[in-house]
C-alpha positions in Angstrom: 0.1 -0.1 0.0 1.3 3.5 -0.8 -1.4 5.7 0.0 -1.1 6.4 3.8 -3.4 9.3 4.8 -5.6 11.9 3.5 -7.4 14.7 5.0 -10.0 17.3 3.8 -10.1 19.1 7.1 -14.0 19.1 7.1 -14.6 17.2 10.2 -13.5 19.6 12.7 -16.7 21.4 13.6 -19.4 23.6 12.2 -18.4 26.9 13.8 -16.1 29.2 11.7 -13.2 31.4 12.8 -13.0 29.6 15.9 -11.0 26.6 17.4 -12.1 23.2 16.2 -15.1 21.6 18.2 -15.2 19.7 20.2 -12.1 20.6 22.3 -9.2 18.5 21.3 -10.9 17.2 18.1 -7.8 17.5 15.9 -5.7 15.8 18.5 -8.1 12.8 18.3 -6.8 12.4 14.8 -3.2 13.4 14.8 -0.8 12.3 17.6 0.7 15.8 18.4 -1.2 19.1 18.1 0.3 21.9 20.1 -1.9 24.8 20.9 -4.9 23.4 19.1 -6.9 26.2 20.5 -5.1 28.7 18.4 -5.9 26.8 15.2 -9.0 28.2 13.3 -11.6 26.1 11.6 -12.6 28.0 8.6 -15.9 27.2 6.9 -16.4 27.0 3.0 -12.9 28.8 2.6 -11.0 25.8 1.1 -9.9 25.8 -2.5 -13.0 23.9 -3.7 -15.4 25.8 -1.4 -15.3 23.2 1.6 -13.6 23.7 4.9 -10.1 24.2 5.8 -7.9 24.9 9.0 -5.8 27.9 9.6 -2.4 27.9 11.5 -0.8 31.1 12.8 -3.3 32.8 15.1 -0.2 34.3 16.9 3.3 33.3 17.9 2.4 29.8 18.9 3.7 26.3 18.1 1.4 25.1 15.4 1.6 21.6 14.0 -0.3 18.5 13.3 1.5 15.2 13.3 0.4 12.0 11.8 0.8 8.6 13.6 3.7 6.3 12.5 2.6 4.9 9.2 5.5 3.4 7.4 9.2 2.3 7.3 9.4 2.8 3.6 12.6 4.9 2.6 10.4 7.1 0.4 7.7 9.6 1.5 5.7 11.8 -0.7 3.2 14.5 0.5 0.9 17.0 -0.9 -0.9 20.0 0.7 -2.9 23.0 -0.5 -1.7 26.1 1.0 -2.9 29.8 1.2 -0.9 32.6 2.8 -2.9 35.4 4.3 0.2 38.1 4.3 3.5 38.7 2.9 5.0 40.4 5.8 4.5 37.4 8.2 6.7 35.3 5.8 9.5 38.1 5.3 11.4 37.3 8.6 14.5 35.3 8.2 12.9 32.1 9.7 12.8 28.4 8.7 9.2 27.3 10.1 8.4 24.2 8.3 5.1 23.8 6.4 5.8 19.9 5.9 8.1 17.8 7.7 9.3 14.1 7.1 10.3 12.4 10.4 11.5 9.1 11.9 9.6 9.3 15.1 10.4 12.7 16.5 13.6 13.1 14.5 13.2 15.5 11.5 14.7 14.2 8.1 13.7 17.0 5.8 11.3 20.0 5.9 9.8 22.3 3.4 9.8 25.9 4.4 8.9 29.3 2.8 9.7 32.9 3.0 7.7 35.8 1.3 9.2 35.2 -2.2 10.9 31.7 -2.0 10.6 28.0 -0.9 13.4 26.1 0.5 14.4 22.7 2.2 16.2 22.4 5.3 17.4 19.0 6.8 17.2 17.5 10.3 20.2 19.3 11.4 18.6 22.5 10.5 20.9 23.3 7.6 19.8 24.8 4.3 19.7 22.0 1.6 18.2 23.7 -1.6 15.8 26.5 -2.5 14.0 28.1 -5.4 13.0 31.8 -5.7 9.2 31.3 -6.4 6.6 33.7 -5.2 3.1 32.4 -4.6 0.6 35.1 -4.4 -1.0 35.5 -1.0 -4.7 35.0 -0.7 -4.5 32.4 -3.4 -4.5 28.5 -2.9 -1.3 26.9 -4.2 -0.5 23.2 -4.0 2.8 22.1 -2.6 4.3 18.7 -3.0 7.5 17.2 -1.6 9.1 13.9 -2.2 12.1 12.6 -0.3 14.3 9.4 -0.2 15.7 9.0 3.3 19.5 8.2 3.5 21.7 8.4 6.7 24.8 8.6 4.4 24.7 10.7 1.2 22.3 8.7 -1.1 19.0 10.8 -0.2 17.3 13.1 -2.5 14.4 15.8 -2.3 12.1 17.0 -4.9 9.5 19.8 -4.6 6.7 20.7 -6.8 4.5 23.6 -6.6 1.1 23.5 -8.6 2.6 20.5 -10.5 5.8 22.4 -11.6 9.2 21.3 -10.4 10.9 23.9 -8.4 13.6 22.1 -6.2 15.5 18.9 -7.2 18.6 17.8 -5.4 20.3 14.2 -4.9 23.3 12.7 -3.3 22.6 14.2 0.1 22.0 13.3 3.8 18.3 13.2 4.4 17.9 11.0 7.4 19.3 12.1 10.9 18.3 9.2 13.1 19.5 5.6 13.0 17.1 4.6 10.2 16.9 5.1 6.4 13.2 5.8 6.4 10.6 8.2 7.4 7.7 7.1 9.7 5.4 10.2 10.1 4.8 13.6 8.7 4.2 16.8 10.3 2.2 19.9 9.0 3.7 22.9 10.5 6.6 22.9 12.9 6.8 21.3 16.4 10.1 23.0 17.2 9.6 26.8 16.6 6.6 29.1 16.7 5.1 30.5 13.5 5.9 33.9 12.7 3.4 36.4 13.9 0.8 37.2 11.4 2.0 34.4 9.1 -1.4 33.0 8.7 -1.3 29.8 6.7 -4.6 27.9 5.7 -4.1 24.3 4.7 -6.3 21.7 2.9 -6.5 18.6 0.8 -3.6 16.7 2.5 -2.2 13.4 1.0 0.7 11.2 2.2 2.1 8.4 0.4 5.2 6.1 0.6 7.2 4.1 -2.2 5.7 0.8 -1.6 3.3 -1.1 -3.8 2.4 -0.4 -7.3 -0.2 2.5 -6.8 0.3 6.0 -5.6 4.1 5.6 -5.0 5.0 9.0 -6.6 3.6 12.7 -6.9 -0.1 12.6 -7.1 -0.3 16.2 -8.5 -3.0 18.5 -7.2 -5.7 16.6 -5.4 -9.1 17.3 -3.9 -9.9 15.4 -0.7 -13.7 15.1 -0.7 -15.1 14.3 2.8 -18.4 12.3 2.8 -20.4 11.3 5.8 -22.9 8.5 6.6 -26.4 9.2 5.2 -28.3 6.2 6.1 -28.4 3.1 8.3 -27.7 -0.1 6.4 -27.2 -2.9 9.0 -27.0 -1.5 12.6 -27.1 -3.3 15.8 -25.1 -1.3 18.3 -27.4 -1.2 21.5 -27.1 2.5 22.3 -27.4 5.8 20.5 -27.0 9.4 21.4 -29.3 12.2 20.2 -31.2 10.2 17.5 -32.5 6.7 17.2 -31.2 6.7 13.6 -27.6 5.6 14.2 -26.1 7.5 11.3 -27.4 10.8 12.5 -25.2 10.3 15.5 -22.0 9.9 13.7 -22.4 11.5 10.3 -22.1 15.2 11.1 -19.1 17.5 11.3 -19.9 18.9 14.7 -20.5 15.6 16.7 -20.0 16.1 20.2 -18.3 13.7 22.6 -21.1 13.1 25.0 -24.1 13.5 23.0 -23.6 12.2 19.4 -22.3 8.5 19.4 -23.1 4.8 19.1 -22.2 2.5 21.8 -21.9 -1.3 22.2 -19.5 -3.9 23.8 -20.6 -7.2 22.1 -18.1 -9.0 19.8 -19.6 -9.2 16.3 -22.0 -6.3 16.6 -21.9 -4.0 13.7 -22.8 -0.5 12.7 -22.6 -0.3 8.8 -23.8 2.9 6.9 -24.6 4.0 3.5 -22.5 7.0 2.6 -23.0 10.4 0.8 -22.2 10.7 -2.9 -18.8 12.0 -3.9 -18.0 14.2 -6.8 -17.5 13.2 -10.4 -13.8 12.9 -10.4 -11.8 11.6 -13.3 -9.4 9.7 -11.0 -9.8 8.4 -7.4 -6.6 7.2 -5.9 -8.3 5.7 -2.9 -10.6 6.1 0.1 -9.8 6.3 3.7 -12.4 5.2 6.1 -12.3 6.9 9.7 -13.7 5.9 13.1 -13.4 8.1 16.1 -13.9 5.9 19.2 -13.0 5.6 22.9 -13.5 2.8 25.3 -16.0 3.7 27.9 -15.1 1.2 30.7 -12.4 -0.9 29.1 -10.4 -1.2 26.0 -12.2 -2.6 22.9 -10.9 -3.7 19.7 -12.7 -3.0 16.5 -12.4 -3.4 12.7 -13.4 -0.9 10.1 -15.4 -2.5 7.4 -15.7 -1.3 3.9 -18.3 -3.0 1.6 -18.3 -2.5 -2.1 -21.2 -4.4 -3.9 -21.4 -7.0 -1.2 -17.6 -7.6 -1.2 -16.1 -6.6 2.2 -12.6 -5.8 3.2 -11.8 -5.1 7.0 -8.8 -3.4 8.7 -6.6 -5.1 11.2 -7.6 -4.7 14.9 -7.9 -1.0 16.2 -8.0 -0.3 19.8 -10.6 2.0 21.3 -8.8 2.9 24.6 -10.3 4.3 27.8 -10.1 8.0 28.4 -8.7 8.7 25.0 -10.8 9.8 21.9 -8.7 8.4 19.0 -9.5 8.1 15.3 -8.8 4.8 13.5 -8.2 4.9 9.8 -8.3 2.4 7.1 -7.0 3.2 3.7 -8.4 1.1 0.5 -6.7 2.0 -2.4 -8.5 -0.2 -4.9 -12.3 -1.4 -5.1 -12.4 -4.7 -3.4 -15.1 -5.9 -5.6 -13.2 -5.3 -8.7 -9.5 -4.9 -7.7 -9.4 -2.0 -9.8 -9.7 1.9 -9.2 -12.5 3.3 -7.5 -14.9 5.3 -9.6 -17.4 8.0 -8.6 -20.2 5.3 -9.1 -18.6 2.7 -6.8 -17.7 5.2 -4.2 -21.2 6.4 -4.3 -22.3 2.9 -3.6 -19.9 2.1 -0.8 -20.8 1.2 2.8 -18.5 1.8 5.7 -18.9 1.2 9.4 -17.6 -0.7 12.4 -17.3 -4.3 13.9 -16.5 -5.2 17.5 -13.9 -7.8 18.0 
């Protein structure tokens, strides 16, 4: 599998120009989110008219780090970005927009000033740059691909709006003990963003170099977030606000204590029909998400994806007590046909959870 992670940033509340809701909602998806209260949820403000997040409310650490997802030596990321000002990026700083890491150790980071983009390495040294100015208040798509190497066999390539702007090879790109990256950070966990350097982000993807699909640059992508819109086969014992199970989980502003489905019986399932996606020419894969917590004890579950009656399930995912955590399951190919997803097959897909 090469597609590791996607996020359209549409699931972090229904209130704009304020912190994501409920509190610590972003931290339930990403493993490290410093100063989440300083991140703004922006409604209908993304490049495609959907929601996005804005980093940089003030001089705070601002970052979102994925879980460890791979040990492949190649990592590729894409992210839609919109700068609010030029002045906030004019300072001589190296705040990272995207970082590739082996655990907490940075390997390479893509940074920007008001009129250029550049790559620094895990020692904080400048690697390569390009004088490229992207207009403020406009969306641009940034991509970075790096091959990890603890010697001098690594490489980095950066593209902006599908155009190569940085390419360098024969360099050291890994600064721990391993020739691979495990996770990716949007933003910087080591230094605060410059004051007034507002950065809106959307349409994030992350791949590695494994498998035969999605193992290189994907180009400008649109991550379309779809929610459950109906109950297919549901037998969880308890629901929150609504007796319709999907109405408790199929909303962007679900609250921890009122919007939920609950059960503890092995084998019980809640499977939902899903909203329709858009008429995309190419679909690289889908990622099903389940946000869960163990109430009185830890509980394993599988994420289930059903295409035309053919099911595929994730490995065990743990819902642990006292921690709201998002399990994800990436399915690159339609399990019913073993070929690429199409809008029609995504429109007919069913997703849900089975207790183990």
